[in-house]
C-alpha positions as CSV (number, residue, x, y, z in Angstrom):
1,I,93.1,101.3,77.4
2,L,95.3,103.9,75.7
3,F,92.7,106.7,76.4
4,E,92.4,105.5,80.0
5,V,96.3,105.4,80.3
6,I,96.3,109.0,79.0
7,T,93.7,110.2,81.3
8,L,94.9,108.9,84.4
9,S,98.5,109.8,83.8
10,L,97.8,113.5,83.0
11,L,95.5,113.7,86.2
12,T,97.9,112.0,88.4
13,F,101.4,113.1,87.2
14,A,100.4,116.5,85.8
15,D,97.4,117.7,87.4
16,Q,98.9,121.1,88.2
17,I,100.1,121.9,84.8
18,S,98.3,124.1,82.6
19,G,96.0,122.4,79.9
20,S,96.4,119.0,81.6
21,V,92.6,118.9,82.4
22,F,91.7,119.7,78.9
23,L,93.9,117.0,77.5
24,A,92.6,114.4,80.1
25,S,88.9,115.5,79.0
26,V,89.8,114.9,75.3
27,A,91.3,111.4,76.3
28,L,88.1,110.7,78.4
29,L,86.0,111.5,75.5
30,G,87.8,109.1,73.4
31,A,87.4,106.3,76.1
32,V,83.6,107.1,75.9
33,L,83.4,106.8,72.2
34,T,85.5,103.7,71.9
35,K,83.5,101.1,74.0
36,V,80.5,101.2,76.3
37,E,82.7,100.4,79.2
38,G,84.3,103.7,78.6
39,A,81.2,105.5,79.8
40,M,81.4,103.9,83.2
41,F,85.2,104.5,83.2
42,A,84.4,108.3,82.6
43,A,81.8,108.2,85.2
44,V,84.4,106.7,87.9
45,V,87.2,109.1,87.0
46,V,84.9,112.0,87.5
47,L,83.6,110.6,90.8
48,A,87.2,109.9,91.9
49,Y,88.5,113.2,90.9
50,V,85.8,115.0,93.0
51,L,86.6,112.7,96.0
52,S,90.5,113.2,95.8
53,R,90.9,116.6,94.3
54,R,87.6,118.3,95.3
55,R,88.1,121.0,92.5
56,I,84.6,121.5,91.0
57,V,85.6,123.8,88.0
58,R,88.2,121.3,86.9
59,M,85.6,118.5,87.5
60,I,83.2,120.2,85.2
61,Q,85.9,120.9,82.6
62,L,86.8,117.2,82.8
63,T,83.3,116.1,82.4
64,I,81.8,118.0,79.6
65,P,83.5,116.7,76.6
66,A,82.7,113.1,77.7
67,A,79.0,114.0,78.7
68,L,78.7,115.7,75.1
69,G,80.3,112.5,73.4
70,L,77.9,110.3,75.3
71,A,75.0,112.4,74.4
72,V,75.9,112.2,70.7
73,W,76.2,108.4,70.8
74,I,72.9,108.0,72.6
75,V,71.1,110.1,70.1
76,F,72.7,108.2,67.1
77,S,71.8,104.8,69.0
78,K,68.3,106.1,69.4
79,H,67.9,107.1,65.7
80,F,69.2,103.7,64.6
81,G,67.3,101.5,67.1
82,L,70.3,100.5,69.1
83,L,69.2,101.6,72.5
84,D,67.4,98.3,73.5
85,S,70.8,96.6,74.3
86,Y,71.6,99.5,76.6
87,R,68.3,99.5,78.6
88,P,68.7,98.8,82.3
89,K,67.6,95.1,83.3
90,P,66.5,94.1,86.6
91,L,69.0,93.7,89.5
92,V,69.5,90.0,90.4
93,L,71.1,89.9,93.9
94,G,70.7,86.2,94.3
95,Q,73.7,85.7,91.7
96,A,76.1,88.0,93.7
97,A,78.0,85.2,95.2
98,S,78.5,83.5,91.8
99,V,79.4,86.6,90.0
100,F,82.0,87.3,92.5
101,K,83.5,83.8,92.4
102,E,83.5,83.8,88.4
103,M,85.0,87.4,88.3
104,S,87.7,86.3,90.9
105,A,88.6,83.1,89.0
106,K,88.9,85.0,85.6
107,A,90.8,87.5,87.2
108,S,93.9,85.2,87.8
109,Y,94.5,85.4,84.0
110,R,95.6,81.9,84.4
111,A,98.8,83.2,85.9
112,G,98.1,82.9,89.5
113,Y,97.0,86.4,89.8
114,L,100.6,87.6,89.1
115,P,99.3,90.8,87.1
116,W,97.6,91.8,90.4
117,I,100.4,91.1,92.7
118,A,102.9,92.9,90.3
119,C,100.6,95.9,90.5
120,I,99.5,95.9,94.1
121,A,102.8,95.0,95.8
122,P,104.8,98.2,95.2
123,I,101.8,100.1,96.5
124,F,102.6,98.7,100.1
125,F,106.1,100.1,100.1
126,G,104.9,103.4,99.2
127,R,104.2,106.5,101.5
128,E,102.5,108.9,99.2
129,W,98.9,107.4,99.6
130,R,97.4,110.7,99.1
131,R,99.1,111.6,96.0
132,S,98.0,108.1,94.4
133,S,94.4,108.5,95.8
134,L,93.1,109.2,92.4
135,P,94.2,106.0,90.5
136,L,93.6,104.0,93.6
137,L,89.9,105.1,93.8
138,V,89.4,104.5,90.1
139,A,90.7,101.0,90.5
140,V,88.4,100.3,93.2
141,L,85.5,102.1,91.9
142,F,85.6,100.6,88.5
143,L,85.8,97.0,90.0
144,A,82.7,97.8,92.2
145,G,80.8,99.3,89.1
146,L,81.8,96.1,86.9
147,F,80.3,94.0,89.6
148,F,77.2,96.0,89.9
149,V,76.8,95.8,86.2
150,Y,77.2,92.1,86.0
151,L,74.3,91.7,88.7
152,H,72.0,93.0,86.0
153,S,72.7,90.4,83.4
154,P,70.2,87.3,83.4
155,D,73.1,85.4,82.2
156,A,76.0,86.8,84.1
157,S,78.3,83.6,83.7
158,S,78.4,83.9,79.8
159,W,79.0,87.6,79.9
160,I,81.9,87.4,82.5
161,N,83.5,84.5,80.5
162,T,83.6,86.6,77.3
163,S,84.4,90.0,78.7
164,V,85.9,90.3,82.2
165,E,89.5,89.6,81.5
166,C,89.3,92.5,78.9
167,V,87.5,94.8,81.1
168,L,89.6,94.1,84.2
169,L,92.4,95.7,82.5
170,S,91.0,99.5,83.3
171,S,91.6,98.5,87.1
172,L,95.1,97.1,86.3
173,V,96.1,100.0,84.5
174,A,94.8,102.3,87.3
175,L,97.0,100.2,89.7
176,V,100.0,100.5,87.7
177,I,99.8,104.2,87.6
178,A,99.1,104.3,91.3
179,A,102.2,102.1,92.1
180,T,104.3,104.5,89.9
181,R,103.1,107.4,91.8
182,M,103.9,105.9,95.1
183,S,107.6,104.9,94.1
184,P,110.4,106.7,96.0
185,M,112.0,107.6,92.8
186,Q,108.8,109.4,91.5
187,T,108.3,111.2,95.0
188,A,111.9,112.4,94.9
189,D,111.6,113.9,91.4
190,L,108.6,115.7,92.1
191,Q,109.9,117.2,95.4
192,N,113.1,118.3,93.6
193,D,111.3,119.8,90.9
194,G,108.7,121.8,93.2
195,G,105.8,119.2,92.7
196,R,105.7,119.2,89.1
197,P,106.9,116.2,86.8
198,S,109.9,116.7,84.6
199,G,109.8,116.8,80.6
200,D,110.6,113.1,80.6
201,E,107.8,111.9,82.7
């Protein structure tokens, strides 16, 4: 989560500042090397960056460290016989409804979905949808990717019960950053400073 927050914050609030993409790429590398879900997060960030920014050179700069880190991990896993747990399993579309239901139930965090409401509600009062497109896309694409991954598990119920509350934090983080980017105060600060965040931000 630390690496994800750094990555999205840099790309959302400081994308025009020199060196921000490099720092974001280092943070993205950290996410990839920390957990397996980090690889999916990295893929989602790169895809969202292409769709929202359409800057191919910066996309390549963002991708290279994470791709190299993933390659090193794959070589390491292959050498020590760890790749079996990562091999793709058959897609089980028949469990789509149950996967969606169980993911939705766990997403409540036993708090009536308040974490999601707190993240999403401010977004509806914002006007800068385009500026928040990157974290919004990351949140949606990561949820979709997570759902797709669970469909490949022969025992999705058990996997969801033990992991989804943790993994869903990636989408929540993205929504928090999107909501912050849409806030009237954030917009005014950026306009007053020529579109660049102040040092405090």
